[in-house]
N, C-alpha and C positions, 0 to 999 in steps of 0.2 A: 419120767418126764409124764406132763398131763397133755393128754391131747389137746389141742388148740381149735375146738369144733365151733367157735366164733371166728376163725381165721377167715379172709377171702380166698384162701388159696385150698382151703380145706376141701378135700373130695375130687379136687381137679385132676391131680396125677396118681391115679390106681396103681398103675403099671411101672417101676422105675427099674432102671439097672444102675447099679452103683461099679465105678471101676477104677481101682488104686492098688499099686503092688507095696502099700502101706496099710498093716492089719490094721492098726489102731486110726487110722484114719477112715478105712471103711467102716468099720465098727461104729464112729461117731456119725456118719454120714447115714448109716442105717437106722442110729436112734432118731436121729433128726427128723428124716421123712416119715418116719413111722406115726410121728405126733400130727401129721397132717393127713392122718386118714387113709395113707397108703395101703392097699390089700397086697400086691405081690411085689416082692424086691428080687432081684438077682445081683448076686455079687460075682465081679471077675477082678483076677488081676494081668489077666492077660489081654490084650487090645483086639487079637486075632481072633481068641474065643468070644469074646464080647461082639465082635464083629458077625461071627456064624449065627449067634443067638438072636441077632438084631434083624438078619436077613430073612426068618423064620417066624419072628414073633413082633407083635403090635405093642408097642411100649409108648409110653405117655412123656416120658422125661429119662436125659441121661443124665448120670453126676459125675464127672470125668476128673481124676487127678491128673496133675502136670506129668508124673512118674507112672508109667505102665510096666508090667515084666517084659515087653519084648518091643516095645516102641513108647514115643512122647504122646500125650495128651493131645497136641497138637497135630501129631502125624495122623492118629485115629480120627480126631475131627475131620480131618481132610479128607480122608478114604471115605467117611461116612458120607459127608455133604458131595462128595463127586459119584457116587455109586448109588446112592441111594435119592436122587434127585425128587424122583417122583414120590416119595413119600417124606415130606419134610419131618426131622425130628429135633426138639429141641436139646441142644447139649449146653450144659453150664458146667464150666471149669471152677473146681472147688481147690485151691493149691496154696502152697506157701510161696510161691514164685510171685514176687511182685514188679520185676523188671517191666519197663515200660514197653519194652518191645516185644516181650513175650504175651503181654497184653495184646498188644497190635497184632501180633501172629493168631492170636487166638480170635480174634474178630475174624481177621482174613480166611481162616479155617471153619468160621461159619458157628462158633458160639454165640448163644445168645444170652449170657450170663457170666459173671467173672465174681468168684465168692473167695473173699483172701482166709486161710486160717490162722489162727483160730477165730471162729464166729460164733456170734450169739443166735439164740432162737430168732430171737426179732430180727436180725441181719439176714437169717438165711429166708424167712417169712417173705421178707419184703421183697426179695428178688423172684420167689417164686412167683408173686402178683406181678412185679414188673415183666417178667417172662410171659406171663398170661395175658397181659396188656399187650406186649409187642406181638405177640403170636396172632391176635386180632385188629392188628392196627393197619391201614386205616379202613375200618369197615365201610362207613358211608362214601366215600371216595370210591372204593371197589364197588359197592352197589351202582354206583354213577358210571361208573366205566362200563358195567356190564348192560346198563341200561342202554347206554349210547351205542356200543356194539349191537344191541338189537335194534337201532334205528336204521342202523348201516342195511341190516339185514334185510328190514323192510322197506327199505328203498327212502326213506326220510334223509335225505342227506345233508339239509341244509339244518336240520334239528340236530342231525347228530355231530354236524362240525360245530355248531354253536357249544353243544354239550362237552366235547374234547377240549376245545378251546378255553370254558370254564375250567376243567381238570388241569389244563397246564396252566392257568393262571397261579396256582399254588405252588410253582416250581420254587419260590425263594424260601418256602416251608424247610426243605431238603437243606439248603445251604444253611439255615438257621440251625437244624440239628446238628449238622454237621460242623458247624462253629461250636456248639455247645458240647458234643464230643471232645474235641480238641481242648475247651477250656478244662471240662473233669478230666482229661490226660494230666494235665499240667497239677491239678489239685491232688492226683493220684486215687481219683475218685473214678476206678475202673468199672464195677458194675454200672453206674450212671453213664460213663464214656460207652460202654458196649450198648446200651438201650438207644441213645442218642443217635450212634451210628447205624446202629440197625433200623432204626426210622429212617434214616435220610434215604437209606437203600431200597427200603420199602417205598416209599414216595417216587425215588427215581424209577423203581421198577412201573409203577404205575405210569408214570411219564412216558416211557419206552413203548407200552401198550397205548397210551394214547395218543402219541404220533403215530403208531401205525395201525389206529382207529382212525385220525385224519385222512393218512394218505388213501386209505380203502375208500372213505367218503368221497374224496376229490376223484380218485379213479370213477367211482360211481356216477359221478357228474362230467366225466370226459374231460377232466382238467389234467392232463399227464404232468404238466410241470410244477404244478403243487403236490402231485402224487409223487413224484420224486422228490421234491424237497423235502416232504414230511418223512418218507422213507428214509433218507438219510440221517434224520434227525432219529429216527428211531435206533437207526444203525449206531449211531454215534454216542448215545445213553448206553447201549448195551456192551461197546467198546469199552466204556469209561469201566464198568464193571468187570472186564475181564469174561463177557459174554461170548467164547469164540463160535458157539455154532449157531446161536440168533444173530450174530453179525453176520458171519456168513452168510446164511439164509436169507438175509435183508439185501447183503452186497450182490449176492447173485442175481435176484431180482432187479435192482437198479442196472447193473449191466446189461439187461437186455434191451434197456431204454436210452443207458450212455455208456459208451464202451469206456469213456477215458475217463468215468468217477475217481474220484481219488480213495485209496484204501482208508476206511475208519481208523483201522489201529494205525497206519504210518503217521495219519494227520494226528491222532492223539499222541504218540510218540513224539512227534516236532514240538507239540504244545509242551509236553513233560520236560523236554530236553532244555527249552528256552526257559523254563521255570528252576532249572538246576537239579530236576530231579532224574538224574543220569540212569540208576537201577531201575527205574520205574520207565523211561522212555525205551530201553534195551529191551524190557520185557515186552511191550507194546510193538517194537519191531519184531521180534521173533513171531508174535502172533499175527502179526502184519503178513510175515512168509507163508502162513498158513495158507493166506487168503491168494496171495498173488506171490510164490515161489521165485519167478523168474523175473523180479524188478529190481532192479540195479540200484536204484534211487533209496529203494528199503536198505539194503547192502551199505550203502555209504553214510544215510543217518546212523545207521548203528555204527558204523567204523568212527563215526566223528564224536558219538557219545563215548563211546570206550577210549577215544584218544582223549578225551578232556577229564576222564576217570585215570588217565595212566597205566591203563592197559593196552600197550603198544603192541604186544603181539598178536592180541585178537583182533585189535583195530586193523592191523595190517592185514590179516588174512580176509576180513570183510570187504577192505577196499579194494583188494586184489580182484576179487569174487564182482564187484562191482565194475571194474574196469575190464575184467574179461568178457562181459555181458555188453559191455559199450566202451570201446577204446578211447572214443573221442568225446568222454566224460572230463570235461576240463578241471571241475571242481574237486574229484574224486583224483586224479592225477595231482592237483594243488596237494592232496590231503595225503599221499602218499610221498612225494618230497617231501613234506615236513615231517612225516615218519623218519624217511629213509636216506634224507639228504641227495637223492636224485630221482629224475623222472624214472616213471614205468613206461619198461620197453615190451610190446606184446610179443608173444610166442609167435614165431613165421606160421604161417598157414592157420593159424586160431583168431580169425578176427570176427569180433562181436557185431552187435546192430546197434543203430541210435532209433531210438522210441520217443516219440512225444512225451512230454511230461505233464503230468496232469499239475496245474495250479494249486501250490500251496503244500505239495509232497515233498520236496526236495528244498534243502536247507542249504543256503551258501557256505563255502567255506572260507570267506573274507573274514567273519568272527575268530579265525585260529590265531590270530596275533595275540600275544600276550596283553 
């Protein structure tokens, strides 16, 4: 092959790791990436060995096959993105796997590109360029965000509020890119789908930071109501993207001022359940329990989602947990009766307690009727 020295991707990725348990795939990827001026390439068939190498060496790009010697490509990407959060590492999945579910799992695992085999040199180049563009997106908004934060630090709270509000006004852009990603999935244009979804995520990252900045600016103006309002907004955005630690940090801060504030993961779960996304709702409820593990409402909500999925055994366990915490929980008792055909009877001497219920965090059992 002839080196593509006029390519926009030329010289961008000097240190590359290729991981595949299929030798012919690894050789093909090696020959391809060398055409773009890459100086150093390491080949691995084992995900674990590749992870060890990445922990000790700086790398510009990882090309990962869907099957490795000791794990799947998705599992590898999940491990990398979980344990190397401080060092963002571009991972492109290069695979024969064209199922929509696998593409979605790759996105969730943090891959920034998806190339189907067999590929042409032009296709490969296109995704390298897209990956490069995605890595720097959105630069202008990031600069504006940093400037607004600097305004807060200087005490220019009114100017900072105006700047943050302008950033938040771009929120429709995230929905636009998300919708584009869905359209590309339907069309089996997986690489474009990933780029669109990742842009939506990056924009929403910016919104979370902008909401937090607004909160800080209003705190500087001694407006605690606005401070709490925008802290909640920031927590909701982080919860939507399953960022437990960021959500937890904000939730703890909100609790200092508002003891009965709704758990953002529980609120997300309620919304997902109403949309019919029961697996998503259950995941959100489990995250909610990380924040408030002794909340009977979360166990009830999780039991309800499991009930609708037909997982009655697990639904029973969770509704019983809810009732043990609050034996006077009428809606949980109704759900228990629906599952078992009889009311729940508490064990003598083990009486729970009733607590105030934050608005919007508990669903009614009335819509259990078919």
